[in-house]
C-alpha positions as CSV (number, residue, x, y, z in Angstrom):
1,M,228.3,298.8,-96.8
2,K,227.0,297.9,-100.2
3,Y,223.4,298.7,-101.3
4,R,220.9,297.0,-103.5
5,T,217.6,297.9,-105.1
6,F,214.5,296.9,-103.2
7,G,212.5,295.5,-106.1
8,R,210.2,297.8,-108.1
9,T,210.2,300.4,-105.4
10,G,213.6,301.6,-106.6
11,W,214.8,302.2,-103.0
12,K,218.4,301.5,-102.3
13,V,218.8,299.5,-99.1
14,S,221.7,298.0,-97.2
15,E,222.4,294.5,-98.3
16,I,222.9,293.6,-94.6
17,G,219.8,294.6,-92.7
18,F,219.0,294.5,-89.0
19,G,216.8,291.6,-87.8
20,A,215.0,292.9,-84.8
21,W,213.2,289.9,-83.4
22,A,215.5,289.3,-80.4
23,I,215.4,293.0,-79.3
24,G,211.6,292.5,-78.7
25,G,212.7,290.9,-75.4
26,K,210.8,287.6,-75.9
27,G,211.8,284.4,-77.6
28,W,215.6,284.6,-77.6
29,G,216.4,284.7,-73.9
30,P,217.1,287.8,-71.7
31,Q,217.7,291.0,-73.5
32,K,218.2,294.5,-72.0
33,D,216.8,297.5,-73.8
34,D,220.1,299.4,-73.4
35,E,221.9,296.7,-75.3
36,S,219.2,296.7,-78.0
37,L,219.4,300.4,-78.4
38,A,223.2,300.4,-78.6
39,A,223.0,297.7,-81.3
40,L,220.5,299.7,-83.4
41,R,222.6,302.9,-83.1
42,R,225.8,301.1,-84.0
43,A,224.1,299.4,-87.0
44,L,222.9,302.8,-88.3
45,D,226.4,304.3,-87.8
46,L,227.8,301.5,-90.0
47,G,225.4,302.2,-92.8
48,V,222.5,299.8,-92.2
49,T,219.4,301.3,-93.8
50,F,217.0,298.4,-93.6
51,I,215.4,297.1,-90.4
52,D,213.0,294.1,-90.1
53,T,210.6,294.0,-87.2
54,A,207.0,292.7,-86.5
55,Q,204.1,293.3,-84.1
56,G,204.7,289.9,-82.7
57,Y,208.3,290.7,-81.6
58,G,207.7,291.4,-77.9
59,D,204.1,292.4,-78.6
60,G,205.2,295.6,-80.3
61,H,208.2,296.3,-78.1
62,S,210.7,295.8,-81.0
63,E,208.7,298.2,-83.2
64,Q,208.8,300.8,-80.4
65,L,212.6,300.5,-79.9
66,V,213.2,300.9,-83.7
67,G,210.9,303.9,-83.9
68,S,212.6,305.6,-80.9
69,V,216.1,305.2,-82.3
70,L,215.1,306.6,-85.7
71,H,213.3,309.6,-84.1
72,E,216.3,310.4,-81.8
73,R,218.4,310.6,-85.0
74,G,215.9,312.9,-86.6
75,L,215.0,310.3,-89.2
76,K,211.5,310.0,-90.6
77,V,209.8,306.7,-90.1
78,G,208.1,305.9,-93.4
79,G,209.6,307.3,-96.6
80,G,212.9,308.2,-94.9
81,E,216.4,307.2,-95.6
82,V,216.1,304.1,-93.3
83,R,213.4,301.7,-94.5
84,V,211.5,299.7,-91.9
85,L,209.7,296.4,-92.6
86,T,207.0,295.2,-90.1
87,K,204.6,292.4,-90.1
88,I,201.0,291.8,-89.0
89,P,200.1,288.5,-87.4
90,P,196.8,286.8,-88.3
91,Q,193.9,286.5,-85.9
92,P,194.4,283.6,-83.6
93,G,194.3,280.1,-85.2
94,A,196.5,277.4,-86.6
95,W,200.1,278.2,-87.5
96,P,200.8,277.2,-90.2
97,A,197.3,277.9,-91.5
98,S,195.0,275.0,-91.9
99,P,193.9,274.3,-95.5
100,H,190.4,274.8,-94.2
101,D,191.0,278.3,-93.0
102,R,189.6,281.2,-94.9
103,A,191.8,284.2,-95.6
104,E,189.1,286.7,-94.7
105,D,188.6,285.0,-91.3
106,R,192.3,285.2,-90.4
107,Y,192.8,288.7,-91.9
108,P,189.4,290.6,-92.0
109,E,189.6,294.2,-93.2
110,S,188.7,295.8,-89.9
111,Y,191.4,293.8,-88.2
112,L,194.0,294.7,-90.8
113,R,193.2,298.4,-90.6
114,E,193.4,298.3,-86.8
115,R,196.7,296.6,-86.9
116,V,198.2,299.0,-89.4
117,E,197.2,301.9,-87.1
118,R,198.8,300.1,-84.2
119,S,202.2,300.0,-86.0
120,L,201.9,303.6,-87.2
121,K,201.3,304.7,-83.6
122,G,203.9,302.4,-82.1
123,M,206.7,303.7,-84.3
124,K,205.3,307.2,-84.6
125,A,205.4,306.6,-88.4
126,E,204.0,308.8,-91.2
127,A,203.5,305.6,-93.2
128,L,204.8,302.0,-93.2
129,D,207.6,301.4,-95.6
130,V,207.0,297.7,-96.0
131,L,204.0,295.9,-94.5
132,L,203.9,292.1,-94.7
133,L,201.3,289.6,-93.6
134,H,203.2,287.3,-91.2
135,L,201.3,284.2,-92.3
136,W,200.1,282.9,-95.6
137,S,198.6,279.8,-97.1
138,R,198.8,278.6,-100.7
139,A,195.1,277.8,-100.3
140,W,194.4,281.6,-100.3
141,N,196.0,282.4,-103.6
142,R,192.9,282.2,-105.7
143,D,191.0,284.7,-103.6
144,P,193.7,286.7,-101.7
145,S,191.3,289.2,-100.1
146,P,193.7,290.4,-97.5
147,I,196.1,291.5,-100.2
148,G,193.2,293.6,-101.7
149,V,192.9,295.3,-98.3
150,L,196.6,296.1,-98.2
151,E,196.3,297.5,-101.7
152,K,193.6,299.9,-100.6
153,L,195.7,301.0,-97.6
154,K,198.6,301.6,-100.0
155,K,196.4,303.8,-102.2
156,E,195.4,305.7,-99.0
157,G,199.1,306.4,-98.3
158,K,199.4,304.4,-95.1
159,L,201.6,301.7,-96.7
160,L,204.4,302.3,-99.2
161,S,204.9,298.7,-100.2
162,I,203.2,295.4,-99.3
163,G,203.9,291.7,-99.3
164,I,204.0,288.4,-97.5
165,S,206.3,286.7,-95.0
166,N,206.6,283.2,-96.6
167,S,206.0,279.9,-94.8
168,E,209.1,278.0,-93.6
169,F,207.9,274.8,-95.3
170,D,206.4,276.2,-98.5
171,E,208.6,279.0,-99.6
172,N,207.2,278.9,-103.2
173,A,203.6,279.3,-102.1
174,V,203.4,283.0,-103.2
175,N,204.7,282.6,-106.7
176,D,201.3,283.1,-108.3
177,L,200.8,286.4,-106.5
178,V,204.3,287.5,-107.5
179,R,203.5,286.8,-111.2
180,A,200.2,288.6,-110.8
181,G,201.9,291.7,-109.7
182,R,200.2,291.7,-106.3
183,L,203.3,291.9,-104.1
184,D,206.2,294.3,-103.8
185,A,208.2,292.2,-101.4
186,V,208.5,288.7,-100.1
187,E,210.4,287.7,-96.9
188,T,211.6,284.1,-97.0
189,V,213.9,281.7,-95.2
190,Y,217.1,281.3,-97.3
191,N,220.4,279.9,-96.2
192,I,222.9,277.1,-96.9
193,F,220.6,274.5,-95.5
194,D,217.3,275.9,-96.8
195,Q,217.6,276.6,-100.5
196,N,214.0,275.9,-101.4
197,P,213.4,279.4,-102.7
198,D,215.8,278.6,-105.5
199,L,213.3,276.1,-106.9
200,E,211.2,278.9,-108.3
201,L,210.7,281.9,-106.0
202,M,214.0,283.6,-106.6
203,S,213.9,283.6,-110.3
204,T,210.2,284.6,-110.4
205,A,210.7,287.5,-108.0
206,R,213.7,288.8,-110.0
207,E,211.7,288.5,-113.3
208,H,208.8,290.6,-111.8
209,E,211.0,293.0,-109.8
210,V,209.8,291.9,-106.4
211,A,212.2,292.4,-103.5
212,I,213.4,289.4,-101.6
213,V,214.2,289.8,-97.9
214,A,216.2,286.7,-96.9
215,R,215.6,285.8,-93.3
216,S,217.4,283.2,-91.1
217,P,220.7,283.4,-93.0
218,F,222.3,281.6,-90.0
219,D,219.6,279.0,-89.5
220,E,218.8,280.3,-86.0
221,G,222.5,280.6,-85.2
222,A,223.7,277.2,-86.3
223,L,225.5,278.5,-89.4
224,T,227.6,280.9,-87.4
225,G,229.6,277.8,-86.4
226,K,229.5,278.7,-82.7
227,M,227.2,275.9,-81.6
228,S,228.0,272.2,-80.9
229,A,226.1,269.0,-80.1
230,E,226.5,270.0,-76.4
231,T,224.9,273.4,-76.8
232,V,222.0,274.0,-74.4
233,F,219.6,276.9,-74.6
234,P,217.8,278.5,-71.7
235,E,214.1,278.4,-71.0
236,G,212.2,280.9,-73.1
237,D,214.7,280.7,-76.0
238,V,212.9,279.5,-79.2
239,R,216.0,277.6,-80.2
240,K,215.4,275.2,-77.2
241,N,212.5,273.9,-79.2
242,Y,213.9,274.4,-82.7
243,F,217.0,272.2,-81.8
244,R,215.2,269.8,-79.4
245,G,216.0,266.1,-79.2
246,D,218.8,265.0,-81.5
247,R,218.4,268.0,-83.8
248,M,221.5,269.8,-82.4
249,K,223.7,266.8,-83.0
250,K,222.4,266.3,-86.5
251,T,223.0,270.0,-87.2
252,A,226.5,269.9,-85.7
253,D,227.4,266.9,-87.8
254,R,226.3,268.8,-91.0
255,I,228.2,271.9,-89.9
256,E,231.3,269.8,-89.7
257,A,230.7,268.4,-93.2
258,I,230.4,272.0,-94.4
259,R,233.6,273.0,-92.8
260,K,235.5,270.1,-94.5
261,D,234.1,271.0,-97.9
262,L,234.7,274.7,-97.3
263,H,238.4,274.0,-96.5
264,A,238.8,271.9,-99.6
265,A,237.1,274.3,-101.9
266,S,238.9,277.4,-100.6
267,G,242.3,275.9,-99.9
268,G,241.8,276.8,-96.3
269,A,241.2,280.5,-97.0
270,E,237.6,280.6,-95.8
271,K,237.6,280.0,-92.0
272,D,234.7,282.2,-90.7
273,L,231.5,280.2,-91.2
274,A,229.3,283.1,-90.3
275,S,230.8,285.3,-93.0
276,V,230.5,282.5,-95.5
277,A,226.8,281.9,-94.6
278,L,226.0,285.6,-95.2
279,R,227.9,285.7,-98.4
280,F,226.2,282.6,-99.6
281,V,222.8,284.4,-99.3
282,L,224.2,287.6,-100.9
283,R,225.6,285.6,-103.8
284,N,222.0,285.2,-105.1
285,P,221.1,288.3,-107.2
286,A,217.4,288.1,-106.4
287,V,218.2,289.0,-102.7
288,S,217.6,292.7,-101.9
289,T,218.8,292.4,-98.3
290,T,219.4,289.7,-95.7
291,I,218.4,290.3,-92.1
292,P,220.6,288.4,-89.5
293,G,219.3,288.8,-86.0
294,I,221.3,291.5,-84.2
295,R,221.1,292.1,-80.4
296,S,224.5,293.6,-79.5
297,V,227.1,296.0,-80.8
298,R,229.5,293.2,-81.4
299,Q,227.0,291.4,-83.7
300,A,226.2,294.6,-85.5
301,E,229.9,295.2,-86.3
302,A,230.5,291.5,-87.3
303,N,227.5,291.3,-89.6
304,V,228.0,294.6,-91.3
305,A,231.7,293.9,-91.9
306,V,230.7,291.0,-94.2
307,S,229.4,293.5,-96.8
308,G,232.9,294.7,-97.4
309,Q,234.3,291.2,-98.1
310,P,234.6,289.7,-101.6
311,P,231.9,287.5,-103.0
312,L,232.3,283.7,-102.5
313,S,234.3,282.0,-105.3
314,D,232.5,279.8,-107.7
315,A,234.2,276.8,-106.2
316,V,233.1,277.6,-102.7
317,Y,229.5,278.5,-103.8
318,E,229.1,275.2,-105.7
319,A,230.5,273.2,-102.7
320,L,228.0,274.9,-100.4
321,K,225.0,274.3,-102.7
322,K,225.5,270.6,-102.1
323,H,224.6,271.0,-98.4
324,F,220.9,271.7,-99.1
325,W,218.9,270.0,-96.3
326,Y,215.2,269.5,-96.5
327,R,213.7,269.5,-93.0
328,V,211.0,271.4,-91.1
329,F,212.4,272.0,-87.6
330,W,209.8,274.7,-86.8
331,L,206.9,272.3,-87.6
332,D,207.9,268.7,-86.5
């Protein structure tokens, strides 16, 4: 496993992290706790030192599983050798936020404090390594009152670093806050299809030493190359909606185009699309860690193994950049 610096914190974290949405038990089809715990343990054995979770992943269940595995290993949750990122959802309302929403209504101080205590208790944590707001609007940048609350909680020692989980359709919405020094970390969608953060966020974050956590490196599984136009998802799986209608066929057609360009650019040497997808993300020096979703020992082993592979060649990287695809599957 290779390690990278997590922005201005100076922490060294595994460049391949553990995305813990699926182990929450809701949103990605059936998932047994035994399988989740085994995946977490195997990831730690292989050198993973960064875990991404959220209160919304199984209504806290993902957090609890993460905390339990770290404690059984005798590892401190908060300020320990394994860093855990968690996220606070806003109070009920529009998602994405309406331009008429007020930040202080979606994230009042009393609510944020209560939610921080909930995560501390759920993971039996001494402090939260990374606390992100799970929703943000560009409209709130001029008066980001929730960030001020998180800064107070940071001074109180409950939070070690703070930031925002960026919107899927406006990945550059937080750039002003990054420049102002208000954020330690930003989590953003970044993959072969969605390269919007390269417009500005990546260079801005690097300039201001803000950690970038790259989520959805596989575009909800499509960039593993294991899906086809005939793929059908079970009820309760978020991908059933994400790839609804003709989206799976459109995606499969684009995957085939990537395969052809990949073969030409690498001379046939690059055959594992999942490996290529992760290495594309890691090729960006602004990325501190990427968090593929992991729900089994097999997935943990396959994803971690990518860290030991060589970087993508310039020819392959340039070929992949051409497959930028602007679409908003989560919102349409």
